[in-house]
C-alpha positions in Angstrom: -6.6 8.4 -25.6 -8.7 5.2 -25.7 -7.7 2.1 -23.8 -6.6 0.5 -27.0 -4.5 3.5 -27.8 -2.8 3.2 -24.4 -2.0 -0.4 -25.3 -0.7 0.7 -28.6 1.4 3.3 -26.9 3.2 0.6 -25.0 3.5 -1.8 -27.8 7.0 -0.9 -28.5 9.8 -2.5 -30.6 9.1 -6.1 -29.8 5.3 -6.4 -29.4 6.4 1.2 -19.7 4.7 23.4 8.3 7.5 24.9 8.5 10.6 23.0 9.3 13.0 25.6 10.8 12.2 24.4 14.3 13.3 20.7 14.2 13.0 18.3 17.0 16.0 16.9 18.9 17.2 13.4 18.4 15.3 12.3 21.5 12.0 13.8 20.4 12.4 12.4 16.9 12.5 8.9 18.4 9.6 9.6 20.7 7.3 10.7 17.9 6.1 7.3 17.0 3.0 8.2 15.2 2.3 10.5 12.2 -0.5 12.9 11.9 -2.5 11.1 9.2 -3.9 7.6 9.4 -2.3 6.5 6.2 1.2 7.6 7.3 0.9 5.8 10.6 -0.3 2.5 9.2 2.9 0.6 9.8 4.1 -0.9 6.6 7.7 -1.7 7.1 9.7 -4.8 6.4 11.0 -7.1 9.1 14.0 -7.9 6.9 15.5 -4.4 6.6 19.2 -4.3 6.9 18.9 -1.1 8.8 16.9 -2.3 11.8 20.1 -2.9 13.7 21.8 0.3 12.7 23.7 2.1 15.5 23.7 5.3 13.6 21.3 7.6 15.4 22.2 10.7 13.3 19.2 12.1 11.4 19.6 11.9 7.7 18.7 15.5 7.6 21.9 16.3 9.4 24.1 14.4 7.0 25.8 15.6 3.9 25.7 12.7 1.4 26.4 12.5 -2.3 26.0 9.6 -4.7 28.7 8.4 -7.0 27.6 10.9 -9.7 28.1 13.8 -7.2 24.4 14.5 -6.7 23.0 15.4 -3.3 19.4 15.8 -4.3 18.1 13.1 -1.9 17.9 12.3 1.8 18.3 8.7 2.9 19.6 6.9 5.9 22.9 5.8 4.4 23.9 6.0 0.7 26.6 3.4 1.3 23.9 0.7 1.6 23.0 1.1 -2.1 24.7 -2.1 -3.1 22.5 -4.1 -0.7 19.4 -2.3 -2.0 20.3 -3.0 -5.6 20.4 -6.7 -4.9 16.9 -6.6 -3.4 15.6 -4.7 -6.4 17.1 -7.3 -8.7 15.4 -10.1 -6.8 12.1 -8.2 -7.0 12.4 -7.8 -10.7 12.2 -11.6 -11.2 8.7 -11.6 -9.7 7.4 -8.5 -11.5 7.0 -9.7 -15.1 4.5 -7.1 -16.3 6.6 -4.1 -15.3 9.7 -5.7 -16.8 7.8 -6.3 -20.0 6.7 -2.7 -20.1 10.3 -1.6 -19.5 11.6 -3.8 -22.2 9.1 -2.4 -24.7 10.2 1.1 -23.9 12.9 0.9 -26.5 10.5 2.7 -28.9 8.2 5.6 -28.2 8.0 6.5 -24.5 4.4 7.1 -23.3 5.5 9.1 -20.3 8.0 11.3 -22.0 7.7 14.7 -20.4 5.9 13.4 -17.4 7.1 14.8 -14.0 5.8 12.4 -11.4 5.9 13.2 -7.7 5.2 10.0 -5.7 4.4 9.2 -2.0 4.2 5.4 -1.5 5.8 2.7 0.6 9.4 2.6 -0.5 10.3 -1.1 -0.9 12.1 -3.1 -3.6 8.9 -3.6 -5.4 8.2 0.2 -5.5 11.7 0.7 -6.8 10.9 -1.6 -9.8 7.9 0.6 -10.5 9.9 3.8 -10.2 12.6 2.6 -12.5 10.0 1.4 -14.9 8.4 4.8 -15.0 11.8 6.3 -15.6 12.3 3.9 -18.5 8.9 5.0 -19.9 10.2 8.5 -20.1 9.1 10.0 -16.7 11.1 12.1 -14.2 10.3 11.1 -10.7 10.7 12.5 -7.2 9.6 10.3 -4.2 8.8 10.3 -0.5 7.5 7.6 1.8 3.8 7.5 2.6 4.5 5.9 6.0 7.1 6.6 8.7 7.9 3.0 9.2 7.7 1.6 5.6 11.0 2.5 4.0 13.6 -0.1 3.3 16.7 2.1 3.9 18.9 0.1 1.6 16.4 0.3 -1.3 16.1 4.1 -0.8 19.9 4.3 -1.0 19.9 2.2 -4.2 17.4 4.5 -5.8 19.3 7.6 -4.7 22.5 6.1 -6.1 20.7 5.6 -9.4 19.8 9.2 -9.6 16.2 9.3 -8.2 15.6 12.1 -5.8 14.3 10.1 -2.8 13.5 11.5 0.6 12.7 8.8 3.0 14.1 6.6 5.8 12.7 4.2 8.3 11.6 5.7 11.6 10.9 9.3 10.4 9.4 11.7 12.9 6.2 13.6 12.1 8.3 16.6 11.2 10.6 14.5 9.0 7.6 13.0 7.3 6.2 16.3 6.1 9.7 17.7 5.4 10.4 14.8 3.0 7.1 15.4 1.1 7.9 19.1 0.9 11.4 18.4 -0.5 9.8 16.4 -3.3 7.3 19.1 -4.2 9.0 22.4 -3.5 11.9 22.3 -6.0 13.3 25.2 -7.9 13.0 24.7 -11.6 10.9 21.5 -11.4 7.2 21.2 -11.1 5.2 18.0 -11.1 2.5 17.3 -13.6 1.3 14.0 -12.2 0.8 12.6 -8.7 1.1 9.0 -7.6 -0.2 8.8 -4.0 -0.9 6.1 -1.4 -3.0 7.5 1.4 -3.6 11.0 0.2 -0.9 12.8 2.2 1.0 14.1 -0.8 -2.2 15.4 -2.5 -3.3 17.0 0.8 0.1 18.7 1.2 0.0 20.2 -2.3 -3.6 21.4 -1.8 -2.6 23.0 1.5 0.8 24.5 0.6 1.0 24.8 -3.2 -2.5 24.9 -4.6 -1.3 26.8 -7.7 0.6 23.6 -8.8 -2.7 22.0 -9.8 -2.8 24.3 -12.8 -0.2 22.1 -14.4 -1.0 18.8 -12.9 -2.9 16.5 -15.3 -4.1 13.9 -12.8 -3.8 12.0 -9.6 -3.4 8.2 -9.2 -4.4 6.9 -5.8 -4.2 3.3 -4.6 -5.4 3.2 -1.0 -8.8 3.1 0.7 -7.9 6.2 2.8 -6.6 8.2 -0.1 -9.5 7.4 -2.4 -11.9 8.4 0.5 -10.2 11.8 0.6 -10.5 12.2 -3.1 -14.2 11.4 -3.0 -14.6 14.0 -0.2 -12.9 16.6 -2.3 -15.0 15.7 -5.3 -18.2 15.9 -3.3 -17.2 19.3 -2.0 -16.4 20.5 -5.5 -12.7 21.0 -4.5 -11.1 18.4 -6.7 -9.5 20.4 -9.5 -7.9 17.6 -11.5 -9.0 14.2 -12.7 -8.1 11.3 -10.3 -7.9 7.6 -11.0 -9.1 5.2 -8.2 -6.7 2.3 -8.5 -7.8 0.8 -5.2 -11.2 -0.4 -6.5 -9.8 -1.8 -9.7 -10.4 -5.6 -10.0 -6.7 -6.3 -10.2 -6.1 -4.4 -6.9 -9.1 -5.7 -5.0 -9.0 -9.4 -6.0 -5.2 -9.9 -6.0 -3.6 -7.4 -3.6 -6.4 -7.6 -1.1 -7.4 -11.3 -1.3 -4.5 -13.4 -2.4 -1.8 -11.1 -0.9 -3.4 -11.2 2.6 -4.0 -14.9 2.4 -0.2 -15.3 2.5 1.0 -12.3 4.5 -1.3 -12.9 7.5 0.5 -16.2 8.2 3.9 -14.6 7.6 3.3 -11.7 9.9 1.9 -13.8 12.8 4.7 -16.5 12.4 7.6 -14.0 12.4 6.4 -12.1 15.4 5.0 -14.8 17.6 6.5 -18.1 16.4 3.1 -19.7 17.1 1.5 -22.8 15.7 -1.8 -22.2 14.1 -3.3 -25.7 14.3 -6.2 -25.8 16.8 -5.9 -22.1 17.7 -9.2 -20.2 18.0 -9.2 -17.0 15.8 -11.8 -14.3 15.3 -11.5 -12.2 12.1 -13.5 -9.0 12.2 -14.7 -8.3 8.7 -15.2 -10.6 5.7 -14.4 -8.4 2.8 -11.6 -9.4 0.4 -8.9 -9.0 3.1 -11.0 -10.9 5.7 -11.7 -13.7 3.1 -7.9 -14.1 2.5 -7.1 -14.2 6.2 -9.9 -16.7 7.0 -8.9 -19.0 4.2 -5.3 -19.1 5.2 -6.0 -19.8 8.9 -8.6 -22.4 8.2 -6.1 -24.2 5.9 -3.6 -24.3 8.8 -6.1 -26.0 11.1 -7.3 -23.0 13.1 -10.9 -22.6 14.3 -12.0 -19.4 12.7 -14.9 -17.2 13.8 -16.1 -14.1 11.8 -17.8 -10.9 12.8 -19.6 -8.8 10.1 -22.1 -5.9 9.8 -23.0 -6.6 6.2 -25.6 -9.4 5.7 -24.2 -10.3 2.3 -20.6 -10.7 3.5 -22.0 -12.5 6.6 -23.8 -15.0 4.4 -20.7 -15.6 2.4 -18.8 -16.3 5.6 -21.5 -18.8 6.6 -21.5 -20.5 3.2 -17.7 -20.8 3.4 -18.0 -22.7 6.6 -17.2 -20.1 9.2 -19.3 -19.4 12.2 -20.7 -15.9 12.4 -20.6 -14.4 15.9 -20.5 -11.1 17.8 -17.2 -10.3 19.2 -18.5 -10.2 22.8 -19.5 -13.9 22.4 -16.0 -15.3 21.8 -13.7 -12.6 23.1 -12.8 -14.6 26.3 -11.9 -17.8 24.5 -10.0 -16.8 21.3 -6.3 -16.9 20.9 -6.0 -14.4 18.1 -8.1 -11.3 17.2 -7.6 -9.8 13.7 -9.3 -6.7 12.5 -9.9 -6.0 8.8 -13.0 -3.9 8.4 -12.0 -1.5 5.6 -15.0 -1.9 3.3 -15.6 -1.4 -0.4 -16.3 0.7 -2.3 -13.6 2.8 -0.8 -15.7 5.9 -0.4 -15.9 4.4 3.1 -13.1 3.9 5.6 -12.1 1.2 8.0 -14.2 1.1 11.1 -13.4 2.7 14.4 -13.0 0.9 17.8 -13.9 -2.5 16.5 -11.9 -3.8 19.4 -12.6 -1.6 22.4 -11.0 -1.4 25.9 -13.8 -3.6 27.2 -12.9 -6.3 24.7 -9.2 -6.0 25.6 -9.9 -6.3 29.3 -11.9 -9.5 28.8 -9.3 -11.2 26.5 -7.5 -14.3 27.8 -3.9 -14.2 28.8 -1.4 -14.0 25.9 -4.1 -13.3 23.3 -2.6 -11.9 20.1 -4.2 -8.7 18.8 -3.4 -7.3 15.3 -4.9 -5.3 12.5 -5.0 -6.2 8.8 -7.1 -3.2 7.7 -5.7 -0.1 6.2 -6.7 2.3 9.0 -5.1 2.3 12.5 -8.4 3.2 14.2 -9.8 -0.4 14.3 -8.2 -1.3 17.6 -8.6 1.2 20.5 -4.9 1.3 21.3 -5.1 4.7 22.9 -7.2 3.2 25.7 -4.2 1.0 26.6 -1.9 3.9 27.3 -3.0 4.4 30.9 -0.9 4.3 34.2 -2.3 1.0 35.4 -1.1 -0.9 32.3 2.6 -1.7 31.6 4.0 -1.8 28.1 6.9 -4.2 27.5 8.7 -4.2 24.1 9.5 -7.8 23.2 10.9 -7.3 19.8 10.5 -5.0 16.9 6.7 -4.3 16.4 5.8 -6.7 19.2 4.6 -5.4 22.6 3.2 -7.0 25.7 0.5 -5.0 27.4 0.4 -6.1 31.0 -2.6 -5.7 33.4 -2.2 -5.3 37.2 -3.2 -8.9 37.8 -0.4 -10.2 35.5 -2.6 -10.9 32.4 -1.0 -9.8 29.2 -1.9 -9.4 25.6 0.4 -9.5 22.6 -0.1 -6.4 20.5 1.4 -6.4 17.0 2.6 -3.1 15.3 0.8 -1.0 17.9 -2.5 -1.8 16.1 -1.3 -0.6 12.8 -1.2 -2.4 9.5 0.4 -5.8 10.1 1.3 -6.4 6.5 5.0 -5.5 6.0 5.2 -4.2 9.6 5.9 -7.7 10.7 6.2 -9.5 7.4 6.7 -9.0 3.7 4.2 -9.0 0.9 4.4 -11.4 -2.1 6.2 -9.5 -4.9 4.1 -11.0 -7.6 1.0 -9.5 -6.2 2.6 -6.1 -5.9 3.6 -6.5 -9.6 -0.1 -6.6 -10.4 -0.9 -3.5 -8.4 2.2 -1.6 -9.6 1.4 -2.3 -13.3 -2.1 -1.0 -12.7 -0.6 2.2 -11.3 1.7 2.6 -14.3 -1.1 2.1 -16.8 -3.3 4.6 -14.9 -0.5 7.2 -15.1 -0.1 6.6 -18.8 -3.9 6.9 -19.4 -4.3 10.2 -17.4 -1.1 11.7 -18.8 -1.9 11.0 -22.4 -5.7 11.6 -22.3 -6.9 14.4 -24.5 -8.3 17.4 -22.8 -11.9 16.9 -21.8 -11.9 13.1 -21.6 -11.7 13.2 -17.9 -13.5 15.8 -15.8 -12.5 17.0 -12.3 -13.8 13.8 -10.7 -12.7 10.3 -9.5 -12.6 7.5 -12.1 -12.2 3.8 -12.0 -9.6 2.2 -14.2 -11.2 1.0 -17.5 -12.1 -2.7 -17.5 -10.0 -3.2 -20.6 -6.9 -2.1 -18.7 -7.7 -4.4 -15.8 -7.8 -7.3 -18.3 -4.6 -6.1 -19.9 -2.8 -6.1 -16.5 -3.9 -9.7 -15.9 -2.9 -10.8 -19.4 0.7 -9.5 -18.8 1.1 -11.8 -15.8 -0.3 -15.0 -17.4 2.9 -16.0 -19.2 4.5 -16.5 -15.8 2.3 -19.6 -15.3 2.7 -20.8 -19.0 -1.0 -20.1 -19.2 -2.9 -20.1 -22.5 -6.1 -18.2 -23.0 -8.9 -19.5 -25.1 -9.8 -17.2 -27.9 -13.4 -16.6 -29.1 -14.3 -17.5 -32.6 -15.9 -14.8 -34.8 -19.2 -16.7 -34.5 -18.9 -16.9 -30.7 -18.0 -13.2 -30.3 -21.0 -12.2 -32.4 -23.3 -14.5 -30.5 -22.2 -13.1 -27.1 -22.0 -9.5 -28.4 -18.4 -9.1 -27.4 -15.2 -7.9 -29.0 -12.8 -10.8 -29.5 -10.2 -8.8 -27.7 -12.3 -7.7 -24.7 -13.5 -6.3 -22.5 -15.2 -9.6 -21.6 -17.3 -8.4 -18.6 -19.4 -5.3 -18.1 -18.3 -2.8 -15.5 -20.9 -3.9 -13.0 -19.7 -7.5 -13.1 -18.6 -8.8 -9.7 -15.7 -11.3 -10.0 
């Protein structure tokens, strides 16, 4: 199905392991890190109603039913559904494109017959995406891609609405894989589409249920780590279905990575440390889209910002934007904040390893704040801090003091995992852009005629990127200029786009 056909499809009525040996309650709490990088990148909300819950009973040990009598879910507490529904309703106000697709689903449903198994961060914004997919005709089963990311009240609201959701905040490693398995291994139900964030779901199906890929039409992946895994499979000749790389779409890179991080970096630092940014010296490791957003925000708040880079092009951009390019060793003794964000593009590469080493950590000034804005949790060598001579002191949720024998301490946020949403929230409007891109990618792969997509990794067509952007313009009462026939002919363009070639760098 062509891109225009996809648009027509959604132009509706009004112009879509083994788990027998389970750990004890104590061991579940002690398992603070999941096996995969993506699942351990902390991505949880500081505003969850469930942070203060006194109920230590594992959801797996509870017998819960929603108001319809269904027990096909596993969440922390189904009674929190009302709170979660309120959060979802708030998120809907800032997700105009998904709501527009849902409204248009009164006619033909482009995902009718789709059985989507998903593994993403379960937040109010994800809930809007899931309910939109349902309105477009899909059946969904969902798990969390991260052991810290789930908003328990939102998971409860989804379960109450009839979505089989298996997720709660603070899962153990065993819980994490158990939840994924419960989504996949269902009698009488087999997925034909995958929506993944980090690649854990795809990995699990390849490992445990490879025959399922005979009926799966495609994979949609949105993260650097997950796309990296897909490219590895493709290179090895083991990718047996088409996959859509949403992470490197323009609407994901420019909006989710740049504009989102420009706001969430300040939110995360302020919530966890209550610090004032004016006059503080900050070093940002990496000047990709995430680094650019972080630097712009901190500079606007009056911080003195240094940048480290390995890529001469990004380095030159940093210099032209007014930042001083340094090596980390040159400023590590004097800076007040160290931020890593080295995950590069294209996402066939991963975030770097040990950008901040134990030697750097030893040389930091007292009370230096250390955090990570990259996708991977390998950028800060946190493992080197787990030694007998250093003392860890929990200050508040996701905030630790690591204390040296001489009394010096650093402030480590989210144990070096992804700061965004571990210690803050993400602007809903930005997530609307990413979620709409995911929805359109699912529609495209599901409806594509056999043979259009081979067993490879594809970028979202440029026309779809433009369509996602156009759906969000009415929020700003924005009015696009239209080409005249003469202008379109002169430029060699279709009046309705795409307006840029695939190689264009925005």
